[in-house]
Residue frames as qw, qx, qy, qz and C-alpha x, y, z in Angstrom:
[[0.000, 0.891, 0.454, 0.000, 0.00, 0.00, 0.00],
 [0.453, 0.239, 0.011, 0.859, 1.53, 3.27, -1.07],
 [0.039, -0.286, -0.343, 0.894, 0.92, 6.75, 0.23],
 [0.307, 0.005, -0.382, -0.872, -1.53, 7.32, -2.63],
 [0.568, -0.275, -0.700, -0.334, -3.72, 4.50, -1.33],
 [0.190, -0.159, -0.701, 0.669, -3.73, 5.50, 2.34],
 [0.286, -0.580, -0.449, -0.616, -7.02, 6.76, 3.69],
 [0.228, -0.405, 0.411, -0.784, -8.59, 8.24, 6.79],
 [0.327, -0.201, -0.916, 0.116, -9.78, 5.71, 9.36],
 [0.111, 0.029, 0.406, -0.907, -11.71, 8.45, 11.15],
 [0.592, -0.065, -0.251, -0.763, -15.10, 7.88, 9.49],
 [0.735, -0.118, -0.657, -0.117, -15.09, 4.21, 10.55],
 [0.335, -0.038, -0.685, 0.646, -13.78, 4.88, 14.06],
 [0.296, -0.050, 0.200, -0.933, -16.63, 7.34, 14.53],
 [0.711, -0.109, -0.472, -0.509, -19.15, 4.70, 13.40],
 [0.637, -0.098, -0.723, 0.248, -17.76, 2.25, 15.96],
 [0.109, 0.036, -0.495, 0.861, -17.73, 4.92, 18.68],
 [0.506, -0.121, -0.058, -0.852, -21.42, 5.68, 18.05],
 [0.757, -0.120, -0.596, -0.239, -22.33, 2.01, 18.20],
 [0.506, -0.044, -0.691, 0.514, -20.44, 1.51, 21.46],
 [0.086, -0.101, 0.323, -0.937, -21.94, 4.62, 23.06],
 [0.625, -0.132, -0.205, -0.742, -25.44, 3.29, 22.34],
 [0.619, -0.069, -0.782, 0.037, -24.89, -0.03, 24.14],
 [0.542, -0.654, 0.114, -0.515, -26.75, -0.01, 27.48],
 [0.159, -0.465, 0.817, -0.302, -25.24, -1.80, 30.46],
 [0.762, 0.030, 0.480, -0.434, -28.16, -4.22, 30.33],
 [0.852, 0.483, -0.114, -0.169, -26.88, -5.62, 27.00],
 [0.022, 0.747, -0.664, 0.016, -23.31, -6.36, 28.09],
 [0.505, -0.212, 0.829, -0.112, -24.02, -10.03, 28.78],
 [0.783, 0.468, 0.147, -0.383, -25.80, -10.60, 25.45],
 [0.776, -0.011, 0.516, 0.363, -24.33, -13.04, 22.90],
 [0.201, 0.746, -0.307, -0.556, -22.54, -11.85, 19.76],
 [0.857, 0.464, -0.168, -0.150, -21.64, -13.40, 16.39],
 [0.267, 0.608, -0.712, 0.228, -18.16, -14.04, 17.84],
 [0.824, -0.234, -0.516, -0.027, -18.12, -17.51, 19.45],
 [0.656, -0.299, -0.470, 0.509, -17.52, -17.34, 23.21],
 [0.180, 0.086, -0.127, 0.972, -17.81, -13.53, 23.25],
 [0.032, -0.777, -0.591, 0.214, -20.56, -11.71, 25.07],
 [0.225, 0.908, 0.143, 0.322, -21.00, -8.02, 24.24],
 [0.428, -0.875, 0.212, 0.079, -18.71, -7.11, 27.14],
 [0.747, -0.237, 0.457, 0.421, -15.94, -9.35, 25.73],
 [0.549, 0.597, 0.375, 0.450, -16.38, -7.90, 22.26],
 [0.029, -0.979, -0.013, -0.203, -16.11, -4.37, 23.63],
 [0.619, -0.676, 0.337, 0.215, -13.06, -5.43, 25.66],
 [0.746, 0.118, 0.452, 0.474, -11.49, -6.91, 22.53],
 [0.346, 0.824, 0.247, 0.375, -12.22, -3.72, 20.60],
 [0.296, -0.947, 0.127, -0.004, -10.67, -1.60, 23.31],
 [0.702, -0.453, 0.434, 0.339, -7.50, -3.67, 23.32],
 [0.677, 0.311, 0.458, 0.485, -7.10, -3.89, 19.56],
 [0.188, 0.940, 0.164, 0.234, -7.71, -0.17, 19.07],
 [0.400, -0.859, 0.295, 0.125, -4.92, 0.64, 21.52],
 [0.752, -0.184, 0.510, 0.375, -2.64, -1.97, 19.91],
 [0.576, 0.514, 0.427, 0.470, -3.11, -0.68, 16.38],
 [0.034, -0.997, -0.008, -0.074, -2.80, 2.93, 17.53],
 [0.504, -0.715, 0.428, 0.227, 0.59, 2.06, 18.98],
 [0.747, 0.137, 0.520, 0.391, 1.47, 0.02, 15.89],
 [0.394, 0.841, 0.232, 0.288, 0.88, 3.12, 13.77],
 [0.194, -0.956, 0.211, -0.062, 3.07, 5.15, 16.09],
 [0.718, 0.362, -0.526, 0.277, 5.75, 2.40, 16.03],
 [0.329, -0.577, 0.500, -0.556, 5.46, 2.52, 19.82],
 [0.769, 0.036, -0.626, -0.127, 6.20, -1.16, 20.29],
 [0.122, -0.348, 0.716, -0.592, 5.77, -2.78, 23.67],
 [0.245, 0.117, 0.900, -0.342, 3.23, -4.73, 25.72],
 [0.541, 0.475, 0.290, -0.631, 0.23, -3.37, 23.82],
 [0.604, 0.567, -0.380, -0.412, 1.58, -4.56, 20.46],
 [0.187, 0.420, -0.888, 0.024, 3.26, -7.77, 21.65],
 [0.446, 0.013, 0.773, -0.451, 0.31, -9.57, 23.23],
 [0.095, -0.130, -0.867, -0.472, -1.49, -12.12, 21.07],
 [0.454, -0.213, -0.065, -0.863, -5.24, -11.41, 20.93],
 [0.809, -0.202, -0.433, -0.342, -6.26, -14.92, 21.97],
 [0.296, 0.287, -0.758, 0.506, -4.25, -15.20, 25.18],
 [0.017, 0.274, 0.785, -0.556, -7.37, -14.80, 27.34],
 [0.043, 0.721, 0.661, 0.203, -11.05, -13.94, 27.08],
 [0.187, 0.405, -0.033, 0.894, -11.09, -10.13, 26.78],
 [0.243, -0.599, -0.617, 0.449, -12.26, -8.26, 29.85],
 [0.109, 0.790, 0.315, 0.515, -13.95, -4.88, 29.73],
 [0.316, 0.068, -0.395, 0.860, -12.30, -2.03, 31.65],
 [0.080, -0.642, -0.643, 0.410, -14.58, -0.29, 34.12],
 [0.036, 0.695, 0.017, -0.718, -13.88, 3.05, 32.40],
 [0.470, 0.166, 0.703, 0.508, -14.41, 1.73, 28.86],
 [0.247, 0.840, 0.481, 0.046, -16.99, 4.38, 28.01],
 [0.061, -0.946, 0.173, 0.269, -14.24, 7.00, 28.30],
 [0.472, -0.463, 0.638, 0.394, -11.28, 4.89, 27.18],
 [0.597, 0.302, 0.689, 0.280, -12.71, 3.38, 23.99],
 [0.374, 0.882, 0.276, 0.071, -13.87, 6.57, 22.22],
 [0.165, -0.901, 0.325, 0.235, -10.64, 8.34, 23.14],
 [0.544, -0.297, 0.705, 0.345, -8.56, 5.44, 21.84],
 [0.581, 0.551, 0.570, 0.187, -10.61, 5.35, 18.63],
 [0.183, 0.981, 0.004, -0.066, -9.88, 9.04, 18.04],
 [0.327, -0.738, 0.536, 0.246, -6.20, 8.44, 18.73],
 [0.682, 0.076, 0.679, 0.262, -6.15, 5.44, 16.38],
 [0.504, 0.777, 0.351, 0.137, -7.54, 7.51, 13.52],
 [0.012, -0.974, 0.205, 0.093, -5.11, 10.35, 14.22],
 [0.559, -0.498, 0.603, 0.277, -2.11, 8.00, 14.39],
 [0.635, 0.236, 0.652, 0.339, -2.86, 6.56, 10.94],
 [0.332, 0.926, 0.170, -0.054, -3.21, 10.03, 9.43],
 [0.235, -0.775, 0.490, 0.324, 0.59, 10.30, 9.62],
 [0.763, 0.523, -0.318, -0.210, 1.92, 9.03, 6.25],
 [0.165, 0.544, -0.802, 0.182, 4.90, 7.50, 8.03],
 [0.644, -0.158, 0.602, -0.445, 2.53, 5.18, 9.91],
 [0.882, 0.367, 0.115, -0.272, 1.89, 3.31, 6.64],
 [0.586, 0.655, -0.471, 0.076, 5.56, 2.67, 5.87],
 [0.064, 0.516, -0.789, 0.326, 8.20, 0.28, 7.16],
 [0.543, -0.171, -0.822, 0.026, 7.59, -2.49, 9.65],
 [0.405, -0.464, 0.313, -0.723, 5.63, -2.53, 12.87],
 [0.190, -0.023, -0.963, 0.188, 4.12, -5.03, 15.29],
 [0.590, -0.190, 0.083, -0.781, 0.60, -5.96, 16.34],
 [0.935, -0.127, -0.012, -0.331, -0.78, -8.99, 18.14],
 [0.705, -0.478, 0.500, 0.158, 2.76, -10.16, 18.78],
 [0.777, 0.328, 0.411, 0.347, 3.55, -10.35, 15.05],
 [0.169, -0.534, 0.289, 0.776, 6.01, -8.25, 13.09],
 [0.503, 0.547, 0.636, 0.207, 4.41, -7.16, 9.82],
 [0.259, 0.267, 0.259, 0.891, 4.53, -4.41, 7.22],
 [0.094, 0.273, 0.392, -0.874, 2.81, -1.28, 8.43],
 [0.433, 0.091, -0.366, -0.819, 0.46, -1.22, 5.44],
 [0.503, -0.178, -0.831, -0.156, -0.74, -4.72, 6.37],
 [0.186, -0.277, -0.684, 0.649, -1.24, -3.63, 9.98],
 [0.265, 0.185, 0.030, -0.946, -3.42, -0.79, 8.68],
 [0.522, -0.028, -0.637, -0.567, -5.47, -3.25, 6.61],
 [0.413, -0.235, -0.852, 0.217, -5.96, -5.49, 9.63],
 [0.020, -0.240, -0.463, 0.853, -6.98, -2.52, 11.78],
 [0.405, 0.109, -0.219, -0.881, -9.57, -1.39, 9.25],
 [0.541, -0.096, -0.774, -0.313, -10.92, -4.91, 8.86],
 [0.281, -0.239, -0.791, 0.488, -11.24, -5.32, 12.63],
 [0.158, 0.224, 0.257, -0.927, -13.18, -2.06, 12.86],
 [0.498, 0.074, -0.432, -0.748, -15.54, -2.99, 10.04],
 [0.568, -0.116, -0.800, -0.154, -16.25, -6.59, 11.04],
 [0.283, -0.263, -0.736, 0.557, -16.42, -6.02, 14.78],
 [0.252, 0.099, 0.075, -0.960, -18.59, -3.01, 14.12],
 [0.604, -0.070, -0.561, -0.562, -21.00, -5.39, 12.41],
 [0.473, -0.153, -0.830, 0.252, -20.70, -7.83, 15.31],
 [0.068, -0.187, -0.524, 0.828, -21.56, -5.14, 17.83],
 [0.406, 0.068, -0.141, -0.900, -24.44, -3.72, 15.81],
 [0.611, -0.086, -0.689, -0.381, -25.95, -7.13, 15.16],
 [0.413, -0.165, -0.802, 0.399, -25.61, -8.21, 18.80],
 [0.051, -0.331, -0.477, 0.813, -27.26, -5.06, 20.14],
 [0.276, 0.674, 0.685, -0.007, -29.94, -4.54, 17.50],
 [0.017, -0.745, 0.046, 0.666, -28.47, -1.41, 15.93],
 [0.683, 0.724, 0.097, -0.004, -28.45, -0.29, 12.33],
 [0.596, -0.486, 0.388, 0.508, -25.01, -0.48, 10.76],
 [0.623, 0.771, 0.072, 0.114, -23.63, 1.42, 7.80],
 [0.698, -0.391, 0.161, 0.578, -19.82, 1.22, 7.74],
 [0.064, 0.773, -0.278, -0.567, -17.71, 3.83, 6.01],
 [0.848, 0.507, 0.037, -0.149, -17.63, 2.89, 2.32],
 [0.383, 0.728, -0.558, 0.111, -13.86, 3.24, 1.96],
 [0.339, -0.443, 0.770, -0.310, -13.21, 1.16, 5.05],
 [0.841, 0.143, 0.427, -0.302, -15.67, -1.49, 3.89],
 [0.747, 0.626, -0.212, -0.077, -13.98, -1.72, 0.51],
 [0.155, 0.660, -0.702, 0.221, -10.58, -2.12, 2.15],
 [0.579, -0.251, 0.684, -0.366, -11.92, -4.73, 4.55],
 [0.890, 0.325, 0.208, -0.243, -13.49, -6.76, 1.74],
 [0.592, 0.687, -0.419, 0.038, -10.30, -6.62, -0.32],
 [0.116, -0.569, 0.755, -0.304, -8.23, -7.76, 2.65],
 [0.703, -0.071, 0.610, -0.358, -10.57, -10.63, 3.50],
 [0.849, 0.487, -0.002, -0.206, -10.84, -11.73, -0.11],
 [0.401, 0.680, -0.603, 0.113, -7.05, -11.86, -0.48],
 [0.333, -0.404, 0.776, -0.352, -6.81, -13.88, 2.75],
 [0.824, 0.144, 0.417, -0.356, -9.50, -16.31, 1.59],
 [0.790, 0.586, -0.158, -0.087, -7.70, -16.84, -1.71],
 [0.086, 0.683, -0.705, 0.171, -4.37, -17.50, 0.03],
 [0.871, -0.054, -0.459, -0.163, -4.22, -21.29, 0.14],
 [0.453, 0.227, -0.670, 0.543, -1.53, -21.22, 2.83],
 [0.278, -0.228, 0.415, -0.836, -4.12, -19.80, 5.25],
 [0.055, 0.207, 0.971, -0.106, -6.60, -22.59, 4.66],
 [0.117, -0.557, -0.617, -0.544, -9.33, -20.23, 3.49],
 [0.373, -0.822, -0.216, -0.373, -10.16, -17.19, 5.58],
 [0.310, 0.398, -0.561, 0.656, -8.44, -15.75, 8.63],
 [0.398, -0.282, 0.432, -0.759, -11.29, -15.80, 11.16],
 [0.607, 0.088, 0.731, -0.300, -12.89, -19.10, 10.26],
 [0.384, 0.234, 0.799, 0.398, -14.31, -21.03, 7.34],
 [0.146, 0.092, -0.246, -0.954, -15.72, -18.70, 4.71],
 [0.428, 0.455, 0.686, -0.374, -19.53, -18.59, 4.56],
 [0.273, 0.221, 0.640, 0.683, -20.51, -18.65, 0.85],
 [0.195, 0.653, 0.334, -0.651, -22.41, -15.52, -0.15],
 [0.604, 0.629, 0.444, 0.206, -23.85, -14.78, -3.62],
 [0.492, 0.053, 0.171, 0.852, -21.72, -12.49, -5.76],
 [0.037, -0.565, -0.339, -0.752, -24.62, -10.07, -6.13],
 [0.504, -0.686, -0.486, 0.200, -25.15, -9.72, -2.37],
 [0.081, -0.982, 0.073, -0.153, -24.34, -6.38, -0.69],
 [0.491, 0.574, -0.525, 0.392, -20.63, -5.81, -0.16],
 [0.361, -0.526, 0.545, -0.543, -21.04, -5.84, 3.62],
 [0.932, -0.080, 0.203, -0.291, -22.67, -9.27, 3.49],
 [0.852, 0.419, -0.271, 0.161, -19.84, -10.56, 1.31],
 [0.169, 0.625, -0.569, 0.507, -17.23, -9.19, 3.71],
 [0.635, -0.386, 0.443, -0.501, -19.04, -10.71, 6.68],
 [0.983, 0.120, 0.017, -0.137, -19.18, -14.06, 4.90],
 [0.648, 0.547, -0.421, 0.322, -15.47, -13.90, 4.11],
 [0.129, -0.592, 0.568, -0.558, -14.83, -13.30, 7.80],
 [0.269, -0.009, -0.953, 0.142, -16.48, -16.62, 8.63],
 [0.239, 0.235, 0.579, -0.743, -19.78, -15.17, 9.82],
 [0.148, 0.515, 0.805, 0.255, -23.34, -15.65, 8.64],
 [0.008, -0.188, -0.084, -0.979, -24.74, -12.28, 7.53],
 [0.531, -0.451, -0.448, -0.560, -28.17, -13.49, 8.69],
 [0.445, -0.148, -0.727, 0.501, -27.03, -14.04, 12.28],
 [0.360, -0.651, -0.068, -0.665, -29.40, -12.71, 14.92],
 [0.167, -0.374, 0.723, -0.557, -29.25, -13.03, 18.70],
 [0.173, -0.164, -0.971, 0.010, -30.84, -16.22, 20.06],
 [0.136, 0.434, 0.601, -0.657, -33.46, -14.22, 21.94],
 [0.363, 0.431, -0.179, -0.806, -34.52, -12.52, 18.73],
 [0.320, 0.127, -0.848, -0.402, -34.76, -15.85, 16.90],
 [0.103, -0.237, -0.931, 0.257, -36.98, -17.24, 19.65],
 [0.257, 0.288, 0.300, -0.873, -39.52, -14.43, 19.52]]
């Protein structure tokens, strides 16, 4: 990814921030499309990854960028309603620096090209934004540029035979004429028609 193909993560971070702000405490124990994650775990995961990819953009390598995401079930900080939106703003600002997209960095304990770290960050924001919206019954319209980047990243991963098809789980086949968000969700290993169990039982 060259400087000409960098873009502002701010529109998507603001979408995620709005979704998170609208989650009432009474929904924190609800299930999500992520296996084993309740809403509180998903929000905890988002908080951690946002900080990690902010620091990856800054090349501020340390504990936040060296911890693998699956070391433990994510916990939600007590002050997440202040921490998460601030970290989302800082993430977007960090990736506005052209130097953030160049060279090598680290995230999730892996050393990788900075442009790939940016692609992963955008994909996490888009897909987990969908997870959060679907789990809490909110409308979701991701930033179009971020969605396009997420879909391209997931498609490349699914076509990479060395990965075994997909990076989050087995790809869910979606018709080629389906909305781009549905296709991205399917490539991430999720069913675009997922609804919370309580909603299915009504």
